[in-house]
N, C-alpha and C positions, 0 to 999 in steps of 0.2 A: 332357586326354585326346586321343590321336591316333586319329581315326576313319577307317576305310576305308569309304567310301560307294559302293556300286555303283549305277549308274543315276543318278548325281548331276547329269547334264545333262537329266534328264527332269523331269516336272511335280512329283511329290512329292519326288523325290530332290534337286532343286535347292532346294526349300524347306528341306529338312533341312540342306543345305550352307550356305545363307545364314544360317540361325538358329544353327547350330553355330559358324560363324565369328564371328558377332556375340557369342556367349557365351564366346569365348576358346579354343575347341577348335582343334586342328590337324586338317585334313581332307585326305585323299587321295581324289580323285574318280576312280573307275574307270568308264568308259563307252565303249561301242563306237561311239557316235554313229550309231545307226540312225535311221530316218526321223523318230521322235518326239522325238529329242534336240535340244537347242539350247544351244550354249555361251553365247549371250547371256543365258540364265537365271542364269548365275553370273559374268557379266562383272564385276560390282561387287566380287568378291572375288579375281578371277584374279591380280592383281598382289601379293597378300599373301604374305609369306614363310612364312606358316602354311598355305598352300594348295598342293597339287600335283595335277596332272591326268595321268592315264594313259589313253590310248586303247587299251583292251583289251576284247576280247569274252570274256564269262564262259564261253563254250564252249571257250576256248583255255586248257587246264590249265597248260601250261608258262609261258605269259605270266602267269597268276595267281600261280604259285609265285615268279616273279621279282619281282612287285609286293610280295608279302608279305616276301620277303627284303630288298628294297631299303628299304621304308618302316617295317617293324616296328610295325604298328598295335597299339593297346591294345584295340580293339574293332572289329567289323565290323557295318555296317548294310546289309543286303542288300535293296536295292529293285529292282535291275535285273530287268525282266520285260517280256514282251509282254503287253499288258493290254486291248486293244480286243476286246470280245466279237464284234462283227461281223467283224473280220478273222480271228478264230479259227474262225469258221464257214467262211469262204472258204479259209483256209490253215492248218489245225491243226498242220502239221509244225513250223513256226517256234515255236509255243508249247511243244511237247514238247521241242524242242532247247534252247531258252533257259530255260524255266521249270523243267524237270525236269533235263535233263542239265547245264545251267548251274549250277543250285543244287547238284547233286552235286559238280561241280568246285569250287565255292566251299567246300563243306563239307570236301572232302578237302584243298584247299590250306590252309584254316584249321586243320584238325586236325594236319597235318604241321608247320605253323609253330608252333602252340600246344605241341605235343609237344617240338619242338626248343628252345623257350624255357623248358622245364621245367614245363610245364602250370601257368602262373600262375593262381591262383584269381580274379584280377581281370579276366581276359580274358572278353569276351562276343562271341557270334555272335548278332546280332539279325536275325531273319528277319521281313520285313514282308509280310503276306498280305492277304487280302480276306474280307469276309463272304460272298462268293458261293460259297465252298466249302461252306456250310451248306445250300444249296439255296433253296427258296422257302417263304414263310410264308403262312398264310391271312390274310385281312383282319380280324384280331382284335387290338386294341391290347394285350390281356393276354399275347400270345404274342410273344416276342422271341428272337433268337439269344443264347445264353450260351456261355461257353467249353466247356461240356459238351454242346452240341448235336451230334448225330451228323452226320458229313459226308454230303452228298448233292448233289454238283456236277451241273449240268445242261448245261453248255456245254464245248467243248474248252478254253476259257480257264480256267474254274473248276476243271475236272478237273486241268489241269496245275498250278494253284496248290495244289490239295488234295494232289497227289502230292508237291510240294515241301515242304509242311508235314509230311507223314509222314516224309520223308527227314530233315528237321531233328530231329524227335523221336527218330528211330532213332539218329542220330549222338550224341545226348545219352545215350540209354539204353545203347547199345553201347560207345561210346568215352569217355563222360564229358565230351564237349565241352560247355562251359558256354553254353547257348543260352537265349534268350528269344524269344517269338513274339508278334506282334500281328496281329489281323484287324480291318480297318477297314471303315467304310461308304463310300458314294460321296463322293469328294473333289471340290471345286470351288475356284476362286479364281484369282489371277494366274498367268500363264504356263501356263494349261491348253491343251494342244495342241488346235487347232481341228478335231478330228473328233468330240469328245465332246459330249454333249447341250447343256450350258450355253453353251460358246463357239459351237456351231453356231447356237443360237437367237439369240444376241446379234449375230453377224456376218451371218446371213441377214436378220435384221430390219433392220439398217442398210443392207443391199444391196437391200432391197425384194423379197427372195425369200420363197418359202413357208417356213413354220416347221413342219417335219415332226414329227408325234407318232405313235409306233407304236401301232397298235390304236386303242383308245378313250381312251388316256391315263390309264387307271385304275391302272396299275402304280405301286407305292409304293416309294420309296427314302428312306433316312435320309441327310441331307446334312451333310457334315463339311467345314468350311473348312480349306483345305490348311495354313495357318499354324498353326491349332489342332492339326492332326494332327502337324506337325513338332515342336511343343512336347511332345506326348504321347510321340512316339517317342524323343526325347532323354531324357525322364524315365524311360522303360522301360529304355533301354540303361544308364542310370546307376544306377537303383534297383530295377528289376524283379527278382523272385526267379528264380534259375536254374531252368530247366526249366518255367517258368510261362508261360502264354499270357494275353494281355489283349485284350479286345475294345474297340475305340476307336470311339465313335459320336458323332454331332453332336447327338443328341436333337432332331432336326428332321425328322420324317417328313412327306413331301408326295407326292401323286400327281404323275405327270409333267405332267398337264394343269394342276394347281394351280401347279406350279413355273414352267411356261412363261407362264402368265397373270401371275404375280408379276413375272417378268422383263419382260414387255411393259409392265406398269404402271410399272416403274422407268424403262424407256426412254422411255415417254410423258412422264415428268416431266423426265428429263435431256436428251433429244434428241428433242423432239416432232416428229411428222410434220406436213406442211402440212395434211393432212386425215385424220380418222379416227385409229384406234389401231393399234399394231403387232399387237394381238390379231386384227385382221382378216386377218392373213396366216397364221393357224394352219390347218394342213392335216393331216388324219388319213391315214396311209399304212398299207400292209399290215404287220402285226405281224412282229417278229423271230421266227424259228423258236426254239421252246423258251424263250420270254421269261418269266423268273421273275416271279411276281405281286407279291411284296413282300419287301423286306429290312428288318429292324429290329434294332438292336443294343441289348442290355442292358449298359450300361457300369458296372454296379455294382462289379465287381472293381477296375477301375482307379481308380474314385472312392474306394472304401473303403480300398484298400491303399496307393495312391500319392497320393491327394488331387487327382486331375486331373478337371477338367470343361471343356467347350468354353467359349470366351469370347464367342462371337457367336451370335445367332439366324440362321436362314437368310435372313431378310429383310435383316438388317444385312450379312451376308456377301455376299449377291447384289448389294446396292447398291455395296459396295466393289469387287466383281468387275466390274460394269458400268463404274464409274469407271475402273478399270485398263485395260479394253479400249478405252474412248474415248480414253484418254491415250497408248496404246501401239500405234497403228496400224502403225507401221513394223515392230514385232515380228511381229504376226500376218499382215500382208500377205506377209512373206518366207516364211511357212510354207504359205501357201495353194496354192502350186504343187507341193508334195510329193505323192508318189504316193498316190492314194486320197482325198486331202482334198477334201471337197465332193461326193464320190460316195456313193451308197447302197451299202453293202457288206453282206455276210452274208445274201443272199437266194437263194443257190444251193442251200440244203438242200432 
């Protein structure tokens, strides 16, 4: 299968590219190379004759049309998006332009291409989204997000992703475009851009800096190892039912404070300090505006219909992630000078 992957130089997109290539697919990686992208993420496949890279912004419709005409993909995996909630608070316009207008452009380019090809039934447009479109849950383990949970986005980021989800469903209903959708929980793992919680904690700990936790650390997230996520995404694009959405979760709920303490314990074991614990560096900071209390995914549909489950616990995945950052200092040091990295963002509201 020839896959057109948008955002394939980003965190989740590059995991999809690497796994798809390992499984024998052809991949066309479409990425604008904005601040969070890094071609080192896919350097190990870049010389393969089955791989092509196109530096294209999904806001550029004409360029997208040219990519479809040139490469003639069998399926689209649309991951390109602005994704950092704190940045969306400071500058929401980029999120509307990329996540909403960019998705519209992708849908139109895909629709025109699919129509010109005779509307093959095998074509798929797989839109990758987030559980944040569903809003916030109470601290009640019996309540989780399902595919039927009403949308209730609370940040400019989640509102832009909710908008893009609605567009994808509309293009299926109106034009018959064969789509599948997925909504995932918080990802973590290798190649995670160093502005998100887990890499921030790892890298600040190693640098002897404060480990910032928003509010009192009681916010709960379900954590999904990125390579598990990539496995689920490839399964959905190959075997998911047209018009169907699938929630992908790690089945690993933790409070932010629990997560950070787990990371500190792993670092204490793998790279011990001369004195004390990395947990001594934990610092509570002013909460993020509109910070959702809890996200939790019910993954029953993808488990029952497609037979998928995550392969690692959060403790196993975090240990693997810490090992990766300890072994790949050259990668993350090169990214620390990029705009906004290491700064507290999203406090202007």
